[in-house]
C-alpha positions as CSV (number, residue, x, y, z in Angstrom):
1,M,-12.5,-18.1,12.7
2,A,-10.3,-15.4,13.6
3,N,-9.9,-14.3,17.0
4,E,-9.6,-10.8,17.3
5,N,-7.7,-10.4,20.1
6,H,-6.7,-11.6,17.4
7,G,-3.5,-13.0,16.9
8,S,-2.1,-13.4,20.0
9,P,-0.5,-10.2,21.0
10,R,2.6,-12.2,22.0
11,E,3.0,-13.5,18.4
12,E,2.1,-10.2,16.9
13,A,4.6,-8.2,18.9
14,S,7.3,-10.7,19.7
15,L,6.6,-10.2,23.3
16,M,8.9,-12.1,25.8
17,S,9.8,-12.0,29.4
18,H,13.3,-11.6,30.7
19,S,13.9,-11.8,34.4
20,P,17.3,-11.1,35.9
21,G,18.1,-14.7,36.1
22,T,17.1,-15.7,32.6
23,S,17.4,-12.6,30.5
24,N,20.9,-13.5,29.3
25,Q,20.6,-17.3,29.1
26,N,21.0,-17.3,25.3
27,Q,24.0,-14.9,25.4
28,P,27.6,-15.9,25.9
29,S,28.6,-15.7,29.5
30,S,31.4,-13.5,30.6
31,P,33.4,-13.2,33.8
32,K,32.3,-10.5,36.2
33,P,34.6,-7.5,35.4
34,I,36.2,-5.3,38.1
35,R,34.5,-2.0,37.9
36,L,36.6,1.1,37.9
37,V,35.6,4.7,38.7
38,Q,33.5,5.6,35.8
39,D,34.7,8.6,33.8
40,L,32.6,7.8,30.7
41,P,30.2,10.3,29.1
42,D,26.6,10.0,30.2
43,E,25.6,8.8,26.7
44,L,27.8,5.8,26.9
45,V,26.7,4.9,30.5
46,Q,23.1,5.1,29.4
47,A,24.0,2.8,26.5
48,G,25.3,0.2,28.9
49,W,29.1,0.8,28.7
50,E,31.3,0.4,31.8
51,K,35.1,0.8,32.3
52,C,36.6,-2.3,33.7
53,W,40.1,-3.7,34.5
54,S,41.7,-6.8,32.9
55,K,43.8,-8.7,35.3
56,R,45.3,-10.8,32.5
57,E,46.3,-7.9,30.3
58,N,46.8,-5.5,33.2
59,R,45.0,-2.7,31.4
60,P,41.5,-1.1,31.3
61,Y,38.9,-2.1,28.8
62,Y,35.2,-1.3,28.1
63,F,32.3,-3.7,28.6
64,N,28.6,-3.3,27.6
65,R,26.3,-5.0,30.1
66,F,23.5,-5.1,27.5
67,T,25.3,-6.9,24.7
68,N,28.3,-8.5,26.5
69,Q,30.6,-6.7,24.1
70,S,34.2,-5.8,25.1
71,L,36.4,-3.2,23.6
72,W,40.0,-2.1,24.4
73,E,39.4,1.4,23.1
74,M,36.6,3.7,24.3
75,P,33.5,3.0,22.2
76,V,32.0,5.7,20.0
77,L,28.2,6.1,20.3
78,G,26.6,5.2,16.9
79,Q,29.2,2.6,15.8
80,H,28.0,-0.7,14.6
81,D,27.5,-3.7,16.9
82,V,30.4,-6.2,16.1
83,I,28.4,-9.1,17.6
84,S,25.1,-8.8,15.7
85,D,26.7,-7.1,12.6
86,P,30.4,-8.1,12.4
87,L,30.7,-6.7,8.8
88,G,29.2,-3.4,9.7
89,L,26.5,-3.7,7.0
90,N,24.0,-1.8,9.2
91,A,26.5,0.8,10.4
92,A,26.1,4.5,9.8
93,P,27.0,5.2,6.2
94,M,29.8,7.5,5.4
95,P,28.9,10.9,4.0
96,V,29.6,11.4,0.3
97,E,30.4,14.5,-1.6
98,G,28.1,17.4,-1.0
99,G,27.4,16.3,2.5
100,V,24.5,14.1,1.4
101,T,24.2,10.9,3.4
102,E,23.2,7.7,1.7
103,T,20.0,6.3,3.0
104,A,20.5,3.0,4.9
105,P,18.6,0.1,3.5
106,E,16.9,-0.4,6.9
107,S,15.3,3.0,6.7
108,K,13.2,1.8,3.8
109,P,9.9,0.1,4.7
110,R,10.0,-3.6,3.7
111,K,7.1,-5.2,1.9
112,R,4.8,-7.3,3.9
113,R,4.8,-10.2,1.5
114,L,5.8,-11.1,-2.1
115,S,2.3,-10.5,-3.4
116,E,2.9,-6.7,-2.9
117,D,5.2,-6.8,-6.0
118,V,2.0,-6.6,-7.9
119,Q,0.5,-3.2,-8.5
120,P,-1.4,-2.3,-5.3
121,S,-5.1,-2.0,-5.4
122,G,-7.1,0.9,-4.2
123,N,-7.7,-0.5,-0.8
124,S,-4.1,-1.4,0.0
125,V,-2.8,-0.8,3.5
126,K,-1.8,2.7,4.1
127,K,1.5,3.5,5.8
128,A,1.2,5.0,9.2
129,R,2.3,8.6,9.4
130,V,4.6,9.9,12.1
131,D,4.7,13.6,12.7
132,V,8.4,14.0,12.9
133,P,10.5,16.7,11.2
134,G,10.8,16.2,7.5
135,T,14.5,16.1,7.6
136,L,14.4,12.8,9.4
137,A,12.9,10.9,6.5
138,A,16.3,10.9,4.7
139,Q,18.4,10.3,7.8
140,P,20.4,7.1,8.1
141,V,19.6,4.5,10.7
142,P,22.8,3.8,12.6
143,S,22.9,0.7,14.6
144,S,24.0,0.9,18.2
145,P,24.2,-1.6,21.1
146,S,21.8,0.6,23.1
147,I,19.6,3.6,22.8
148,P,18.8,5.5,26.0
149,G,15.1,6.0,26.6
150,T,15.1,9.6,27.8
151,P,15.4,11.4,24.4
152,I,12.4,9.6,23.0
153,L,10.2,11.3,25.5
154,K,10.6,14.7,24.0
155,L,7.6,16.7,23.2
156,C,5.9,14.9,20.3
157,G,8.8,15.8,18.0
158,I,12.4,14.6,17.7
159,S,15.3,16.8,16.9
160,P,17.4,16.0,13.8
161,E,20.3,14.8,16.1
162,D,18.2,12.0,17.5
163,K,18.5,9.8,14.4
164,Q,18.3,6.5,16.3
165,Q,15.0,7.5,18.0
166,A,13.6,8.7,14.7
167,A,14.4,5.3,13.1
168,L,12.8,3.5,16.1
169,L,9.6,5.4,15.5
170,R,9.4,4.6,11.7
171,P,7.7,1.2,11.1
172,T,9.3,-0.9,8.4
173,E,6.3,-3.3,8.0
174,V,2.7,-2.2,8.5
175,Y,-0.2,-4.4,9.4
176,W,-2.7,-1.8,10.4
177,D,-4.4,1.4,9.1
178,L,-4.7,4.1,11.7
179,D,-6.0,6.6,9.2
180,I,-9.5,5.1,9.1
181,Q,-12.0,7.2,11.1
182,T,-14.7,5.6,13.2
183,N,-18.4,5.4,12.3
184,A,-19.3,4.0,15.8
185,V,-21.6,6.3,17.7
186,I,-22.2,6.2,21.5
187,K,-23.7,8.2,24.2
188,Q,-21.1,10.4,25.9
189,R,-19.6,8.6,28.8
190,T,-18.3,9.8,32.2
191,P,-14.6,9.1,33.0
192,S,-13.9,5.8,34.6
193,E,-13.0,5.5,38.3
194,V,-10.4,2.8,37.7
195,L,-7.2,3.4,39.5
196,P,-4.4,4.8,37.2
197,L,-1.4,2.8,36.2
198,H,1.9,2.6,38.1
199,P,4.9,0.4,37.4
200,E,5.3,-0.6,41.1
201,V,1.7,-1.9,41.2
202,E,2.1,-3.7,37.9
203,L,5.3,-5.3,39.1
204,L,3.6,-6.6,42.2
205,R,0.7,-7.9,40.2
206,S,2.9,-9.8,37.9
207,Q,4.8,-11.4,40.7
208,L,1.6,-12.5,42.4
209,I,0.2,-13.9,39.2
210,L,3.3,-16.0,38.7
211,K,2.9,-17.3,42.2
212,L,-0.7,-18.1,41.6
213,R,0.2,-20.1,38.4
214,Q,2.7,-22.0,40.5
215,H,0.1,-22.7,43.2
216,Y,-2.3,-24.0,40.5
217,R,0.4,-26.3,39.1
218,E,1.2,-27.7,42.5
219,L,-2.4,-28.4,43.4
220,C,-3.1,-30.3,40.2
221,Q,0.1,-32.4,40.6
222,Q,-0.4,-33.1,44.3
223,R,-4.2,-33.8,44.4
224,E,-4.8,-35.3,40.9
225,G,-1.4,-36.4,39.8
226,I,-1.6,-34.5,36.5
227,D,-0.1,-31.4,35.0
228,P,-2.4,-28.4,34.6
229,P,-4.3,-28.6,31.3
230,R,-2.7,-26.5,28.7
231,E,-4.1,-22.9,28.6
232,S,-6.6,-23.8,31.4
233,F,-5.3,-21.0,33.7
234,N,-5.5,-18.4,30.9
235,R,-9.1,-19.5,30.0
236,W,-9.9,-19.4,33.7
237,M,-9.0,-15.7,33.8
238,L,-11.0,-15.0,30.7
239,E,-14.1,-16.8,32.0
240,R,-13.8,-15.2,35.5
241,K,-13.7,-11.7,34.1
242,V,-17.0,-12.2,32.3
243,V,-18.7,-12.5,35.7
244,D,-16.2,-10.7,37.9
245,K,-17.4,-7.5,39.7
246,G,-14.1,-6.9,41.5
247,T,-11.7,-4.0,41.3
248,D,-8.6,-5.6,39.8
249,P,-8.3,-5.5,36.0
250,L,-6.8,-9.0,35.7
251,L,-7.3,-11.1,38.8
252,P,-10.8,-12.1,39.8
253,S,-12.1,-11.1,43.2
254,N,-15.9,-11.0,43.2
255,C,-17.3,-13.9,41.2
256,E,-20.4,-16.1,41.5
257,P,-20.1,-19.1,41.5
258,V,-16.8,-19.5,43.2
259,V,-16.0,-22.7,41.3
260,S,-15.1,-21.8,37.8
261,P,-17.0,-24.0,35.2
262,S,-14.2,-23.5,32.7
263,M,-11.4,-24.7,35.1
264,F,-13.5,-27.5,36.5
265,R,-14.4,-28.8,33.1
266,E,-10.8,-28.8,31.8
267,I,-9.3,-30.5,34.8
268,M,-12.0,-33.2,34.7
269,N,-11.3,-33.8,31.1
270,D,-7.7,-34.8,32.0
271,I,-8.7,-37.2,34.8
272,P,-7.4,-39.9,35.3
273,I,-4.9,-39.1,32.6
274,R,-4.7,-36.7,29.7
275,L,-5.6,-38.3,26.3
276,S,-3.5,-37.2,23.4
277,R,-3.7,-37.8,19.6
278,I,-2.6,-41.2,18.6
279,K,-0.7,-42.0,15.3
280,F,0.7,-45.5,15.9
281,R,-0.5,-48.8,17.2
282,E,2.0,-49.0,20.0
283,E,1.0,-45.6,21.3
284,A,-2.7,-46.6,21.3
285,K,-1.8,-49.8,23.3
286,R,0.3,-47.8,25.8
287,L,-2.4,-45.2,26.3
288,L,-5.1,-47.9,26.9
289,F,-2.9,-49.5,29.6
290,K,-2.1,-46.2,31.3
291,Y,-5.8,-45.2,31.4
292,A,-6.9,-48.5,32.9
293,E,-4.1,-48.3,35.5
294,A,-4.8,-44.7,36.4
295,A,-8.6,-45.3,36.7
296,K,-8.0,-48.2,39.1
297,R,-5.5,-46.3,41.2
298,L,-7.8,-43.3,41.5
299,I,-11.0,-45.3,42.5
300,E,-9.0,-47.1,45.1
301,S,-7.6,-43.9,46.7
302,R,-10.9,-41.9,46.8
303,S,-14.0,-42.3,48.9
304,A,-16.2,-43.9,46.1
305,S,-19.3,-46.0,46.6
306,P,-18.9,-49.8,46.6
307,D,-20.8,-50.1,43.3
308,S,-18.5,-47.6,41.6
309,R,-15.4,-49.5,42.9
310,K,-16.8,-52.8,41.5
311,V,-17.7,-51.4,38.1
312,V,-14.3,-49.7,37.6
313,K,-12.2,-52.7,38.9
314,W,-14.1,-55.2,36.8
315,N,-13.7,-53.2,33.6
316,V,-10.0,-52.5,34.3
317,E,-9.3,-56.3,35.0
318,D,-11.2,-57.1,31.8
319,T,-9.1,-54.7,29.8
320,F,-5.9,-56.1,31.3
321,S,-7.0,-59.6,30.3
322,W,-7.8,-58.5,26.8
323,L,-4.4,-56.8,26.5
324,R,-2.6,-60.0,27.6
325,R,-4.7,-62.2,25.4
326,D,-4.9,-60.3,22.1
327,H,-1.5,-59.4,20.6
328,S,-2.7,-58.8,17.0
329,A,-5.1,-56.0,17.7
330,S,-4.8,-53.0,15.4
331,K,-4.7,-49.3,16.4
332,E,-8.5,-49.0,15.8
333,D,-9.1,-52.0,18.1
334,Y,-7.2,-50.3,20.9
335,M,-8.9,-47.0,20.4
336,D,-12.4,-48.7,20.4
337,R,-11.5,-50.5,23.6
338,L,-10.3,-47.2,25.2
339,E,-13.6,-45.5,24.2
340,H,-15.5,-48.4,25.8
341,L,-13.5,-48.2,29.0
342,R,-14.1,-44.4,29.2
343,K,-17.8,-44.8,28.8
344,Q,-17.9,-47.5,31.5
345,C,-15.5,-46.0,34.0
346,G,-15.7,-42.3,33.2
347,P,-18.8,-41.4,35.3
348,H,-17.6,-43.2,38.3
349,V,-14.1,-41.7,38.1
350,S,-15.5,-38.2,37.7
351,A,-17.8,-38.7,40.7
352,A,-14.9,-39.8,42.8
353,A,-12.7,-36.8,41.8
354,K,-15.5,-34.1,41.8
355,D,-14.9,-32.8,45.3
356,S,-11.1,-32.7,44.9
357,V,-11.3,-30.7,41.6
358,E,-13.9,-28.3,43.1
359,G,-11.4,-27.8,46.0
360,I,-8.7,-26.8,43.5
361,C,-10.9,-24.3,41.8
362,S,-12.1,-22.8,45.1
363,K,-8.5,-22.6,46.4
364,I,-7.2,-20.8,43.4
365,Y,-10.1,-18.3,43.6
366,H,-9.5,-17.5,47.3
367,I,-5.8,-17.1,46.8
368,S,-6.6,-14.6,43.9
369,L,-8.9,-12.8,46.3
370,E,-6.1,-12.3,48.8
371,Y,-3.7,-11.2,46.2
372,V,-6.2,-8.5,44.9
373,K,-6.4,-7.1,48.4
374,R,-2.6,-6.8,48.6
375,I,-2.4,-5.1,45.2
376,R,-5.1,-2.6,46.0
377,E,-3.5,-1.7,49.3
378,K,-0.2,-1.1,47.5
379,H,-2.0,1.0,44.9
380,L,-3.9,3.2,47.4
381,A,-0.7,3.7,49.4
382,I,1.1,5.1,46.3
383,L,-1.8,7.5,45.6
384,K,-1.9,8.6,49.2
385,E,1.9,9.2,49.1
386,H,1.3,11.7,46.3
387,N,-1.8,13.3,47.8
388,I,-4.2,11.9,45.2
389,S,-7.6,10.8,46.4
390,A,-9.0,7.5,45.1
391,E,-12.6,8.8,45.6
392,V,-13.7,11.3,43.0
393,E,-17.1,12.7,42.2
394,A,-18.1,11.5,38.9
395,P,-19.4,14.3,36.7
396,E,-22.9,14.1,35.3
397,G,-23.1,12.5,31.9
398,Q,-24.5,14.4,29.1
399,D,-27.2,12.6,27.1
400,R,-25.8,13.4,23.7
401,L,-24.5,11.2,20.8
402,V,-20.8,11.4,20.0
403,Y,-18.4,9.4,17.9
404,C,-16.6,6.9,20.1
405,Y,-13.4,8.1,21.8
406,P,-10.8,6.4,24.0
407,V,-11.8,5.8,27.6
408,R,-10.7,8.4,30.1
409,L,-9.8,8.0,33.8
410,A,-11.2,10.3,36.5
411,I,-8.3,9.8,38.9
412,P,-5.1,11.7,37.9
413,S,-2.0,9.6,37.4
414,P,0.7,9.8,40.1
415,P,4.3,10.5,39.1
416,V,5.9,7.4,37.7
417,P,9.5,6.2,38.0
418,S,11.9,6.1,35.1
419,V,12.0,3.1,32.9
420,E,15.1,2.0,30.8
421,M,15.0,1.1,27.2
422,H,17.5,-0.1,24.7
423,V,17.4,-1.8,21.2
424,E,18.7,-5.3,20.4
425,N,18.6,-6.5,16.8
426,N,15.5,-4.5,15.8
427,V,13.7,-5.3,19.1
428,A,12.9,-2.6,21.7
429,C,13.7,-3.8,25.2
430,V,11.9,-2.0,28.0
431,R,13.1,-2.7,31.5
432,Y,11.9,-1.8,35.0
433,K,13.8,-3.0,38.1
434,G,15.4,-5.8,36.2
435,E,12.2,-7.1,34.7
436,M,12.4,-6.8,30.9
437,V,9.8,-7.1,28.2
438,K,10.5,-7.0,24.5
439,V,8.5,-5.7,21.5
440,S,9.5,-5.5,17.9
441,R,10.5,-2.1,16.5
442,N,7.5,-2.0,14.2
443,Y,5.0,-2.5,17.1
444,F,6.9,-0.1,19.3
445,S,6.4,2.6,16.6
446,K,2.7,1.5,16.4
447,L,2.3,2.0,20.2
448,W,4.0,5.4,19.8
449,L,1.4,6.4,17.1
450,L,-1.5,5.2,19.1
451,Y,-0.3,7.0,22.2
452,R,0.0,10.3,20.4
453,Y,-3.4,9.8,18.8
454,S,-5.2,9.0,22.1
455,C,-3.4,10.2,25.2
456,I,-4.5,13.6,26.6
457,D,-2.8,13.8,30.0
458,D,0.9,13.5,28.8
459,S,1.6,16.2,26.3
460,G,5.4,15.8,26.9
461,C,5.3,12.0,26.6
462,E,7.3,11.6,29.8
463,R,5.1,8.7,30.8
464,F,5.2,6.9,27.5
465,L,7.8,4.3,28.4
466,P,6.4,3.4,31.9
467,R,3.0,2.9,30.3
468,V,4.4,0.8,27.5
469,W,6.2,-1.4,30.1
470,C,3.0,-1.8,32.1
471,L,1.0,-2.7,29.0
472,L,3.5,-5.3,27.8
473,R,3.9,-6.8,31.3
474,R,0.1,-7.0,31.7
475,Y,-0.4,-9.0,28.5
476,Q,2.6,-11.1,29.3
477,M,1.0,-12.1,32.6
478,M,-2.4,-12.7,31.0
479,F,-1.0,-15.2,28.4
480,G,1.8,-16.7,30.5
481,V,5.5,-16.7,30.2
482,G,6.0,-20.2,28.9
483,L,7.2,-21.0,25.4
484,Y,4.3,-20.7,23.0
485,E,1.9,-20.3,25.9
486,G,-1.2,-18.3,25.1
487,T,-0.9,-18.8,21.3
488,G,-3.9,-21.0,21.2
489,L,-6.3,-18.5,22.6
490,Q,-6.3,-16.1,19.7
491,G,-6.0,-15.9,16.0
492,A,-5.7,-12.6,14.1
493,L,-7.5,-11.9,10.8
494,P,-5.3,-11.2,7.8
495,V,-4.9,-7.6,6.7
496,H,-6.8,-8.2,3.4
497,V,-9.9,-9.4,5.4
498,F,-9.9,-6.1,7.3
499,E,-9.5,-4.2,4.1
500,V,-12.5,-5.9,2.5
501,L,-14.6,-5.5,5.7
502,H,-14.0,-1.8,5.7
503,K,-14.4,-1.4,1.9
504,L,-17.6,-3.4,1.5
505,F,-19.3,-3.1,4.9
506,G,-17.9,0.1,6.4
507,V,-16.3,-1.8,9.3
508,S,-14.2,0.6,11.3
509,F,-14.1,-0.9,14.8
510,E,-12.8,-4.1,16.4
511,C,-14.7,-5.5,19.4
512,F,-11.9,-7.7,20.7
513,A,-8.4,-6.4,20.1
514,S,-5.4,-4.9,21.9
515,P,-3.0,-2.1,21.2
516,L,-0.6,-4.7,19.8
517,N,-2.8,-6.4,17.2
518,C,-5.5,-3.9,16.4
519,Y,-6.0,-2.9,12.7
520,F,-8.0,0.2,13.4
521,K,-7.2,2.8,16.0
522,Q,-10.6,2.4,17.5
523,Y,-11.2,-0.9,19.3
524,C,-12.2,-2.5,22.5
525,S,-9.8,-4.5,24.6
526,A,-9.5,-6.4,27.9
527,F,-7.8,-3.7,30.0
528,L,-9.1,-0.3,30.5
529,D,-6.3,1.1,32.6
530,T,-3.3,0.1,30.4
531,D,-4.9,0.2,26.9
532,G,-6.9,3.5,27.3
533,Y,-3.8,5.6,26.7
534,F,-3.3,3.7,23.4
535,G,-6.9,4.2,22.0
536,S,-8.9,1.4,23.7
537,R,-12.6,2.1,24.3
538,G,-12.5,-0.4,27.2
539,P,-13.9,-3.9,27.5
540,F,-16.6,-4.6,24.9
541,L,-19.1,-5.9,27.4
542,D,-19.1,-2.4,28.9
543,F,-19.3,-0.7,25.5
544,F,-22.8,0.3,24.3
545,P,-22.7,1.6,20.7
546,I,-25.8,3.2,19.1
547,S,-24.8,2.7,15.5
548,G,-21.8,1.6,13.4
549,S,-20.3,-1.4,11.7
550,F,-18.2,-3.7,13.9
551,E,-16.0,-6.7,13.6
552,A,-16.0,-9.2,16.5
553,N,-13.4,-12.0,16.8
554,P,-13.5,-13.0,20.4
555,P,-11.0,-15.2,22.3
556,F,-11.6,-18.9,22.3
557,C,-13.5,-19.0,25.6
558,E,-17.1,-20.4,25.5
559,E,-18.3,-18.3,28.4
560,L,-17.0,-15.1,26.8
561,M,-18.5,-15.9,23.4
562,D,-21.9,-16.6,25.0
563,A,-21.8,-13.3,26.9
564,M,-20.8,-11.6,23.6
565,V,-23.9,-12.9,21.9
566,S,-26.1,-11.7,24.8
567,H,-24.6,-8.2,24.5
568,F,-25.1,-8.1,20.8
569,E,-28.7,-9.0,21.0
570,K,-29.3,-6.3,23.7
571,L,-27.6,-3.7,21.6
572,L,-29.5,-4.6,18.4
573,E,-32.8,-4.7,20.3
574,S,-32.4,-1.3,21.8
575,S,-31.0,0.6,18.8
576,N,-33.0,2.3,16.0
577,E,-29.9,3.2,14.0
578,P,-27.8,1.3,11.4
579,L,-25.9,-1.2,13.5
580,S,-24.2,-4.5,12.5
581,F,-21.7,-7.0,13.8
582,I,-19.6,-9.4,11.6
583,V,-18.6,-12.2,14.0
584,F,-15.8,-14.8,13.6
585,I,-16.0,-17.8,15.9
586,P,-14.9,-21.4,15.7
587,E,-17.4,-24.0,14.5
588,W,-17.2,-26.2,17.5
589,R,-19.9,-28.9,17.0
590,D,-18.8,-31.7,19.3
591,P,-20.4,-30.6,21.5
592,P,-21.8,-27.3,19.9
593,T,-21.1,-24.2,21.9
594,P,-24.1,-22.1,23.2
595,A,-22.8,-19.0,21.4
596,L,-22.9,-20.8,18.0
597,I,-26.4,-22.2,18.5
598,R,-27.8,-18.9,19.7
599,M,-26.4,-16.9,16.7
600,E,-27.7,-19.5,14.3
601,Q,-31.2,-19.2,15.8
602,S,-31.1,-15.4,16.4
603,K,-33.6,-13.2,14.6
604,F,-30.9,-10.7,13.9
605,K,-28.8,-13.2,11.8
606,R,-28.6,-12.1,8.2
607,H,-26.1,-14.6,6.8
608,Q,-23.8,-17.4,7.9
609,L,-20.6,-18.6,6.2
610,I,-18.5,-21.6,7.1
611,L,-14.9,-21.8,5.9
612,P,-13.7,-25.5,5.8
613,A,-10.6,-26.5,7.8
614,F,-7.3,-26.2,5.8
615,D,-9.0,-23.9,3.3
616,H,-8.3,-20.7,5.3
617,E,-5.6,-19.3,7.6
618,Y,-5.3,-17.0,10.5
619,R,-2.4,-14.6,10.6
620,K,0.9,-16.2,11.7
621,R,-0.3,-19.8,11.6
622,R,-2.4,-22.2,9.7
623,C,-5.8,-23.0,11.2
624,T,-7.2,-26.5,11.4
625,T,-10.7,-25.6,12.8
626,K,-13.7,-24.5,10.8
627,P,-14.6,-20.9,11.5
628,C,-18.1,-19.6,11.3
629,T,-18.7,-16.1,10.0
630,T,-22.0,-14.6,10.9
631,L,-23.6,-11.2,10.2
632,L,-25.9,-9.9,13.0
633,S,-27.9,-6.8,12.3
634,S,-31.2,-5.3,13.3
635,S,-34.2,-6.1,11.0
636,C,-34.9,-2.5,10.4
637,K,-31.3,-1.8,9.3
638,T,-30.8,-4.4,6.5
639,M,-28.7,-3.0,3.7
640,Q,-30.1,-3.4,0.2
641,A,-29.2,-2.0,-3.2
642,S,-31.6,0.3,-4.8
643,P,-32.2,0.2,-8.6
644,S,-29.9,3.2,-9.1
645,G,-27.1,1.5,-7.3
646,S,-27.0,3.8,-4.3
647,P,-27.4,2.2,-0.8
648,R,-30.6,2.6,1.1
649,L,-31.9,1.5,4.5
650,S,-34.8,-0.9,4.5
651,G,-37.5,0.2,7.0
652,C,-35.2,2.3,9.2
653,R,-36.5,5.2,11.1
654,S,-34.4,8.3,10.9
655,S,-32.9,9.6,14.1
656,S,-34.1,12.9,15.5
657,Q,-30.9,13.3,17.6
658,P,-27.8,14.9,15.9
659,I,-24.4,13.3,16.5
660,S,-21.6,15.4,17.9
661,T,-17.9,14.9,18.1
662,Q,-16.2,14.7,21.5
663,D,-15.2,18.3,21.6
664,G,-16.8,19.7,18.5
665,P,-20.2,20.8,17.2
666,S,-23.0,18.5,16.1
667,V,-22.6,16.6,12.9
668,P,-25.0,14.7,10.7
669,P,-25.7,11.0,11.5
670,V,-23.2,8.5,10.3
671,P,-23.9,7.5,6.7
672,P,-24.6,3.8,6.2
673,P,-21.8,1.6,4.7
674,P,-22.0,0.7,1.0
675,P,-24.0,-2.4,0.0
676,P,-22.3,-5.8,-0.3
677,P,-21.7,-7.0,-3.9
678,P,-23.8,-9.8,-5.3
679,L,-22.5,-13.3,-5.1
680,L,-20.8,-14.8,-8.2
681,P,-22.3,-17.8,-9.9
682,P,-21.0,-21.1,-8.5
683,Q,-18.9,-21.8,-11.6
684,Q,-17.1,-18.4,-11.3
685,R,-16.1,-18.7,-7.6
686,K,-12.4,-19.5,-7.2
687,I,-12.4,-21.1,-3.7
688,G,-14.8,-23.1,-1.7
689,R,-18.6,-22.9,-1.5
690,V,-20.9,-20.4,0.2
691,A,-24.1,-21.6,1.8
692,E,-26.9,-19.8,-0.1
693,S,-30.6,-19.5,0.9
694,K,-33.3,-19.5,-1.8
695,A,-34.7,-16.1,-0.9
696,P,-37.4,-14.2,-2.8
697,A,-36.6,-11.3,-4.9
698,G,-35.9,-8.1,-2.9
699,S,-34.6,-10.0,0.1
700,P,-31.3,-9.0,1.7
701,M,-28.2,-10.2,-0.2
702,P,-26.0,-12.9,1.4
703,I,-22.5,-11.9,2.2
704,D,-19.5,-13.5,0.5
705,L,-16.6,-13.1,2.9
706,Q,-14.8,-16.2,1.7
707,R,-13.1,-14.4,-1.1
708,A,-11.7,-12.0,1.4
709,A,-10.6,-14.6,3.9
710,C,-8.9,-16.7,1.2
711,S,-7.7,-14.0,-1.2
712,D,-4.3,-13.6,0.4
713,R,-3.2,-16.3,2.9
714,Q,-0.6,-14.8,5.0
715,Q,2.1,-16.6,7.0
716,G,4.0,-14.6,9.6
């Protein structure tokens, strides 16, 4: 099942953190040069060049602090980087006769995959369009150690001289289609009263979250003697935001209950030790011994009842005797013995550790509460400094239907400080006060497109880079800064699945996405304040569509998936318009998740499809869990095919309310999507099997999504 927040934004955008102490750890170290009085042009200074003095050679030289490159002669802006491109293959091409410049190979979009050598179909991915002067399309893409960020903020257009910025805004690989218009209809909303973005506030928030993660690690190690369960802190934030009524977009501050069920469950699963997958006999024997030893040590150090102590000690001694006596046991014997020991000692060990684990969960929540107060005080102080009131009178909402539009903020944004940007090996590096975040050039251009489509308070684009830095930093803090951390929380659907969903079912909206991994330009995401400038409609649990066709691929968090199902059923129950959700979730059966059970039993379920493990893939990595695809739609909105072949609605009442655009006149209601094609006979299906129900003639057709999911397996 694909998670729609979908491939982790970190994998999708090559997002990484670089603090001052670690940003250059993979680069060759160089001695600290002696700085001279700088008489360099401003362009070279912005590109990172400095004039220094060589004691050994007794002469000046030029040093680039971004790339650690040293030159004896004054560098020329636009020359190739001798470190990353020693042969100058990506350097600016020399003009030929007639003044015509050869187009650099990098300026041509690369194909996404080898399968695109075949003649593209009608629903192939469209290339995103950038409204830049036409002369830039044929301009070369010179490589430079650094690109200053100021010229890129010019008014929605780039002069022909800014060739580097123009190249930066042209994607070379496209995994999205921002030309698709929405069919999602909502009631017009009032602007949100969330406080606007500011890099200073985001920097403070990121520092406090890192401290909170460190507190969590220390509590687990000191109180339970274990490392924090992998991704447990990330899932804690996801689960807390489902019930949080606080003011901070990331840290929880007003939750009931205080003890997180998600964090409590994951820590308890790793007590007394974390169990891992076993491949060999010796590993199984070692794991059994460690578990027995840890269980005995824990029960002796906690205030457990006498009966619990007796049971645990007796089973542990029996296990030790068996280990000393039986030297010919197989791997299966050791694993059976471990399972027996867990059943006998597990309840007593859990009871002894319960109070301590609850203390960890409570402590982390209360630290988070204090951090939120500090962040809000800092935020209000910045607004007060610029004479901006944090209390605004919300305008009265108009009860009219409109096509969905990006969320707007009621409080005006304060002036933001400047943010630096340069390019390293096709990666845009955005830095504020020494804290650097990185994003690939393709996704930087995508953010630029989404910003120009959606932002209405920055016509000159002066705030684009600060807002990009805040967005990338926010997602970096949400998923963690560790290597591969956060990658297990999401899995993106391949592009061809989105193409099929749009072509066959009229899907034009993603319920769980981000500006980095969205396929459509209309989507819901986790953060209203950072993502609204890039097209987000806000968190999906706060989004109430009247009609439309939606794709939902939630993060792998049980509490969030359960809240999603509740929200779906409320929307379907209250709407009289065509409304459907195609949902992708993991088929977790041991034990089954409440969300999966509720969708299988829902009266709105139209079809369910299970893709076997290893017969499908998410974007960027192979999936080893079975996903479950479910279509939820209202009973009066079931799509059927009429004898003439045109789609019709079964038993749907027509709406008496016209639909209007955000700033335009009323328009007719959104037409329903085309009907799904009939299933192929079993002998004609290429891959897998589809669960079919023996329905009478005239009943809704089942949906065959497996062909779409398996038609083009894509590795990153």
